[in-house]
C-alpha positions in Angstrom: 0.0 0.0 0.0 1.4 3.5 -0.9 2.2 6.0 1.8 0.3 8.8 0.3 -2.8 9.5 -1.9 -3.2 12.6 -4.1 -6.5 13.6 -5.5 -7.3 16.2 -8.2 -10.6 17.9 -9.0 -9.9 19.4 -12.4 -12.4 21.9 -13.8 -12.6 24.2 -16.8 -11.4 27.3 -14.9 -9.3 25.8 -12.1 -8.3 22.7 -10.3 -7.9 21.7 -6.7 -5.2 19.2 -5.4 -5.3 17.4 -2.1 -2.5 15.3 -0.5 -3.6 12.7 2.1 -1.8 10.1 4.2 -2.6 6.4 4.2 -5.7 7.0 6.5 -7.0 9.8 4.1 -6.1 12.5 6.6 -5.5 15.7 4.6 -1.9 16.9 4.7 -2.1 19.8 2.4 -4.1 21.4 -0.5 -3.2 23.5 -3.5 -4.9 25.1 -6.4 -4.0 25.3 -10.1 -5.3 26.7 -13.3 -7.8 25.5 -15.9 -7.8 21.7 -16.3 -10.3 20.6 -18.9 -8.8 17.8 -21.0 -10.4 19.2 -24.2 -8.6 22.5 -23.9 -5.4 22.6 -26.0 -4.9 18.9 -25.9 -4.8 18.8 -22.1 -1.6 20.8 -21.9 -2.9 23.5 -19.5 -4.2 20.7 -17.2 -0.9 19.0 -17.2 0.9 22.2 -16.2 -1.7 22.9 -13.5 -1.4 19.5 -11.9 2.4 19.4 -12.2 2.9 22.8 -10.6 0.2 22.1 -8.0 1.8 18.8 -7.0 5.1 20.5 -6.2 3.2 23.1 -4.2 1.1 20.6 -2.2 4.2 18.5 -1.3 6.0 21.6 -0.2 3.1 22.7 1.9 3.0 19.3 3.5 6.7 19.5 4.4 7.5 16.4 2.3 10.3 15.9 -0.2 9.1 15.8 -3.8 10.7 12.4 -4.1 7.8 11.0 -2.0 5.7 11.2 -5.2 7.2 7.8 -6.0 5.3 6.4 -3.0 2.0 8.2 -3.9 -1.0 6.9 -5.8 -2.8 9.7 -7.7 -6.4 10.0 -8.9 -7.5 12.8 -11.3 -11.1 13.6 -11.8 -11.1 15.8 -14.8 -13.5 17.9 -16.8 -13.5 16.9 -20.5 -12.7 13.3 -19.6 -15.9 11.7 -20.9 -14.0 10.0 -23.7 -11.8 7.0 -22.7 -9.2 8.1 -25.3 -8.8 11.5 -23.4 -8.4 9.7 -20.1 -5.9 7.2 -21.4 -3.7 9.8 -23.1 -3.6 12.0 -20.0 -2.7 9.1 -17.8 0.1 8.2 -20.1 1.9 11.5 -19.7 5.1 11.8 -17.7 4.0 11.8 -14.1 6.2 11.3 -11.0 3.7 9.1 -9.1 3.7 5.4 -8.5 0.4 5.2 -10.2 -2.0 7.6 -11.9 -5.7 6.9 -12.6 -7.7 9.4 -14.6 -11.5 9.6 -14.2 -14.3 11.7 -15.6 -15.1 14.4 -13.0 -18.5 12.8 -12.3 -16.8 9.7 -10.9 -15.1 11.7 -8.2 -18.4 13.5 -7.5 -20.1 10.2 -7.0 -17.4 8.8 -4.8 -17.4 11.9 -2.7 -21.2 12.1 -2.5 -21.5 8.6 -1.1 -18.0 8.4 0.5 -17.1 5.5 -1.8 -20.3 3.5 -1.3 -22.7 2.5 -4.0 -25.2 5.2 -5.2 -26.0 7.6 -7.9 -25.2 11.3 -8.4 -26.3 14.0 -10.8 -24.3 17.1 -11.5 -26.7 20.1 -12.1 -24.6 23.2 -12.7 -23.6 25.1 -15.8 -23.5 21.6 -17.4 -25.1 18.3 -16.3 -24.5 14.6 -16.2 -25.4 11.5 -14.1 -23.6 8.4 -12.9 -24.2 5.5 -10.6 -22.3 2.6 -9.2 -24.4 -0.5 -8.3 -22.7 -3.7 -7.1 -19.6 -2.9 -9.1 -21.5 -1.9 -12.3 -21.0 1.6 -13.6 -23.9 3.5 -15.3 -23.2 6.9 -16.8 -25.6 9.1 -18.7 -25.4 12.7 -20.0 -22.4 14.8 -19.9 -22.3 15.3 -23.7 -21.9 19.0 -23.6 -24.0 22.1 -24.3 -24.7 21.5 -28.0 -26.1 18.0 -27.8 -26.7 17.3 -24.1 -26.7 18.9 -20.6 -30.5 18.6 -20.4 -30.6 19.4 -16.7 -28.1 22.3 -16.8 -28.5 25.9 -16.0 -27.0 26.7 -19.4 -29.7 24.9 -21.3 -32.4 26.3 -19.1 -30.9 29.8 -19.5 -30.9 29.4 -23.3 -34.6 28.4 -23.2 -35.3 31.4 -21.0 -33.7 33.8 -23.5 -35.6 32.1 -26.4 -38.9 32.4 -24.5 -38.2 36.1 -23.7 -37.5 36.8 -27.3 -40.7 35.0 -28.4 -42.7 36.9 -25.8 -41.3 40.3 -27.0 -42.3 39.2 -30.5 -45.8 38.5 -29.3 -45.7 34.8 -30.1 -46.2 33.6 -26.5 -47.4 35.2 -23.2 -44.7 37.2 -21.5 -44.2 38.0 -17.8 -42.1 40.2 -15.6 -39.3 37.6 -15.9 -39.2 37.8 -19.7 -39.1 41.6 -19.5 -36.3 41.4 -17.0 -34.3 39.1 -19.3 -34.6 41.5 -22.2 -33.6 44.4 -20.0 -30.6 42.4 -18.6 -29.3 41.6 -22.1 -29.5 45.1 -23.5 -33.1 46.3 -23.4 -34.2 45.5 -27.0 -34.4 42.5 -29.3 -31.7 44.0 -31.4 -29.5 44.1 -28.4 -30.3 40.6 -27.4 -29.5 39.3 -30.9 -26.2 41.1 -30.7 -25.5 39.6 -27.3 -26.2 36.1 -28.6 -23.7 36.4 -31.4 -20.9 37.7 -29.2 -19.1 34.4 -28.7 -21.6 33.3 -26.0 -20.5 30.3 -23.9 -22.7 28.0 -21.8 -21.7 29.9 -18.6 -23.2 33.1 -20.1 -26.6 31.4 -20.2 -26.1 29.8 -16.8 -25.4 33.2 -15.3 -29.2 33.9 -15.8 -30.1 31.3 -13.2 -30.1 33.6 -10.1 -32.5 35.9 -12.0 -34.6 33.0 -12.9 -34.8 31.7 -9.3 -35.7 35.1 -8.0 -38.7 35.4 -10.3 -39.7 31.8 -9.7 -39.8 32.4 -6.0 -42.1 35.4 -6.7 -44.5 33.2 -8.6 -43.7 34.3 -12.1 -45.8 32.2 -14.5 -43.0 31.8 -17.2 -40.5 30.8 -14.5 -43.0 28.2 -13.2 -43.4 26.7 -16.7 -39.7 26.5 -17.3 -39.2 25.0 -13.8 -41.6 22.2 -14.8 -39.4 21.4 -17.8 -36.3 21.4 -15.6 -37.8 19.1 -13.0 -39.0 16.8 -15.7 -35.4 16.5 -17.1 -34.2 15.7 -13.6 -37.0 13.2 -13.1 -35.9 11.2 -16.2 -32.5 10.8 -14.6 -34.0 9.8 -11.2 -36.2 7.1 -12.9 -33.3 5.8 -14.9 -31.1 5.3 -11.8 -33.9 3.8 -9.8 -34.6 1.3 -12.6 -30.9 0.2 -12.3 -31.0 -0.5 -8.6 -29.3 2.7 -7.3 -30.7 3.1 -3.8 -29.9 6.8 -3.3 -29.1 9.8 -5.5 -27.1 12.8 -4.5 -27.5 16.2 -6.2 -24.3 18.3 -6.6 -23.6 21.5 -8.5 -24.6 25.1 -7.6 -27.9 25.1 -9.5 -28.8 21.6 -8.3 -28.4 22.7 -4.7 -30.9 25.6 -5.3 -33.4 23.1 -6.7 -33.1 20.5 -4.0 -36.1 21.7 -1.9 -38.3 21.2 -4.9 -37.2 17.6 -5.3 -39.1 16.6 -2.2 -41.8 15.4 -4.6 -39.4 12.4 -4.9 -38.9 10.2 -1.9 -36.7 12.3 0.4 -34.7 9.4 1.5 -33.7 8.8 -2.2 -32.7 12.3 -3.3 -30.1 13.7 -0.9 -27.2 16.0 -0.3 -23.6 14.8 -1.0 -21.8 13.5 2.1 -18.5 14.8 0.9 -17.0 17.0 -1.9 -15.6 15.6 -5.2 -12.0 16.3 -4.1 -12.4 13.9 -1.2 -13.9 11.5 -3.7 -10.7 11.6 -5.8 -8.7 10.7 -2.7 -11.1 7.8 -1.9 -10.8 6.5 -5.5 -7.0 6.7 -5.3 -7.0 4.5 -2.2 -9.6 2.1 -3.6 -7.5 1.7 -6.7 -4.4 0.9 -4.6 -6.3 -1.6 -2.6 -7.5 -3.4 -5.7 -3.9 -3.7 -6.9 -2.8 -5.4 -3.7 -5.6 -8.0 -3.8 
């Protein structure tokens, strides 16, 4: 069994790195830059983790040579494809062992502290994954253009479309649709210009606080869009139930805001995560090491 475990939670804008001892007691943490494997062939992610590893060992007061006695687990954004994970794991790392997972794997491991169960990520993007008696089920996570049905970005895009249709007189408007037009420039011409200005999913997801505010005030358009959102989540819930997952944790900023509304599902099934994804990465590092010694 290795002496240390290193976990990485790599995201599109930054990454977090945690070093733990054999009992998973945290020794030190560090942060790095953007770490999506689909950005520039994974080069920024490699630099971020390499630099962060030196920093975290230094903060722990350990010689960098101890990386040779460390098992590492990386949970990375942009790692949905096996080829991306394999290529990144094959880079020149100082560790005794490196395992690369999709970021949803570490979210699930953290949410249930390594036990069986399902998780959905509901943030700017969305995805779902479960582990049931050793069998892995993953759905979604295909990105803004063809997936992310539960995400704040997709709901935000639908909100903008509805606001434009309301301004055109095609559908009933509301104070929310008027607020969206005002937020994006005050006219349909301005909204069109905004939409063509290299908009990213996060730009649509940024409308979710406004959406929630108006939903809580009883806005009818917000209520209708919320039904669409909850319906998308319910499809994932039913999918995982059908495959034997006995609990489902909701992670992601938007998902946390929606959790009170999910009480229409059995409360004992939909739950908060028990630990964060970064802890899940450390758990998976130790589980992988244990499997190798069996």
